[in-house]
N, C-alpha and C positions, 0 to 999 in steps of 0.2 A: 516705652515706648513704641508705636504699633506697626509690628515689621511687614503688616500686611497681613494676605490673604493666606489660611495654608491648605484650601483648595475645597478643603470640605466641611458641607456642612448638618451642623446639628442637628439633628430631630429626638423629639419620642412620641411616638403613637402607641394607635393597637393593631395589634399585628393576627393575623392567623398561615397556620404553614403554608405553601402554596401548592402542593399538593390538594390542600380540599379545595382554594383560591380556584385550584382548576377545574375542580368537579364542579363545585358551585360557584362560578365568578359576581354571580347578587350578593355574596355573603361581605364585599371588599365595598360597600354603601351599608351605613350604618342605622339606615332606615330599616334595613332588613335584618340587621339583626336577632333583633324576637325569632323571627321564620327559624332561628337555627339555636336558639337557645336551646334547646330538647338537646339535643346533640353535643354542643358545648359545656353540659351537668354531669359534677362529679360528685363524687359521696360528701366533701367539704361546698359544698357551691348551694349546699339544702334546697332543694330542689327547682333553683332556676339556674343558668348560666353560670358559667364560672370566666370569670373577667382573674387569668393572671397579674399581681403583682410583683414583687420582688420581696425589700422587707418596711416594714409599720412606719421607718424611720423617713424614707424615700419623700418626699414634697410630691404629688401625687393629686391630679382634678377628676381621679379616679369614680371616687362612691359621687364628687356631687352630678359628673358628670352621665350617669348615670340612674341617679333617680331627674335630672333638669332634662332627659332627651327618654324619658317611661321606659329608659328599657329592662326588661325581665334577669337583672341580674346581679350575682352578687361579686362584689370584691372580693378574691383569699387570695390574701399573702404565703406564699414560699416563706418566708420565714428571710432570706438572705438571698444576694444575687446570686451566688452558689444553688444554694436547690434551687430557686427557677432557672434554673439552668441546667440544672439537671432533670428535673421535671420538662425541660422543649423537650430534652435529648430526650429522655425514656417513653412520650409521646408522641417524638416521631420514630426514634424506632418502634415505635407499632403502628403507627400513618393514620392516631387515631387526633380527632379531631383538634384542634385549640386556643382561645381568642388571648391575646394573655398584652402586656405590658410592656415595651422595648424601648430599646433608640436606637438612633445611628447614628456616627461608625460601629462596630461590633464586631468583633469577630464569631459570634455563630451565626451569625448568614454564610459564613464560605461554607456550615456543617450540617446549617436547617433553614435554605430557603424559606423566606418568609413576603409575605404582603399586603403590605398597608388595605385597614377597612377606614373610607376614607372616613373623617368627624363632620360636622357643619365646621368652616372656612373659619381659620384664626382671624381675627377684626386686630388692630391694638382699644384694648382699654376692654375684651370682650373676655376674659379673664380676670380682674383684676377685682372681680368678686367671689372669691373662695368661695361665694357659697350659691354665689350664682351663673355658676359657666355652662356653660354649653354651648362649646368652641374647640373645634381641635387644639394642638398645642403646635407655639409658633417653627418655624426655620431660622437657623441661628448660623448664620456664614463665621464657622471660628478663624479665631486669629492669631497674629502671631507678634510676642511683645518682647523687644529686645531691654534691657538692664539703658540708659539713656549714654551712658557714657561708653559700655559699649561700643549702644548704635554710631557713637561721634568716633569712636577713635579703635575700632576694631577692627578697621582694614577688610581682606577680602574676607577673614570667616567673620563678620557681619553680617558682609554684602552676598556672600553664599544665603547663610541665613532670610535675610530679604529675596532670593530668587525661589527662594524651595516653596515650590511649593505639588501635592500628590494631587492622588482622589482615593476617596473615598475605599477605593478594593485595595487601593495601593497599599494604607491601613491597615486597614479589616486583614490582609495580605501577614503584614507585617507580627499583629497582633497578636494570630494566630500562632503565627510558628512560638512567639512567647509563651502565649494561655496555655495549650494544647500539646506542641511537642515539647513543651517544657522549656527551648532553645533561650541563652543569655540574651538581651538586650542588643550586646556588643553581635555577638553570630547570626540572627537574625535580621537583625543591621544588613549583615556581612551577605547572607544569602543573598538578604530584596538586593542587595546595589550589584551583585555579579550578576544578576540578573535581570536587569533594567539598566545597561547603563544609559537608555538612549534619553530618558526619561531625566539621570540623573547629571548629564551633563552638559543639558539646558541652562541648569542653575550654579554651574563655576564662573565667576568672574571674568 
């Protein structure tokens, strides 16, 4: 049973580091990406700009987008999400430019601020044919779902979960504690709860 909005919107997109976007504001429009292909070139991208993806098993539109938008880029797979994170962090440490497929919400934004490159706007059906995709990925408001019996008979616990609503920043903060600081989910939750009483008080039945 639908328990309502989580308060967070999921979105896949292309991102550049914010330090590069501040130096070159026009990079955030896909129409200017070819201008920066040389800046994003790597030994793996064969003389073109590199668009970094994670695992080859990901379902992405990136190869079609590069082709259909006429971009002088090569999609290069890091091999896994962990490898992609390591590569992004290394680029950021060296303050190098990079262009990457990434998604929100994700804790890495707390460590490496990134700015989205705006692709042609998403419209219903624009991604129906995988070979012809020439639009951005959709934005998806994330939902909560409760077991039907629990939703009906769960009393205050079910009401608390229906009331539960937080922001992308909240979620990234907790996931960063778990992923980067190696805290248990319970300890990360407690730390967040201890410093966000004004948020969770509103969820109480």
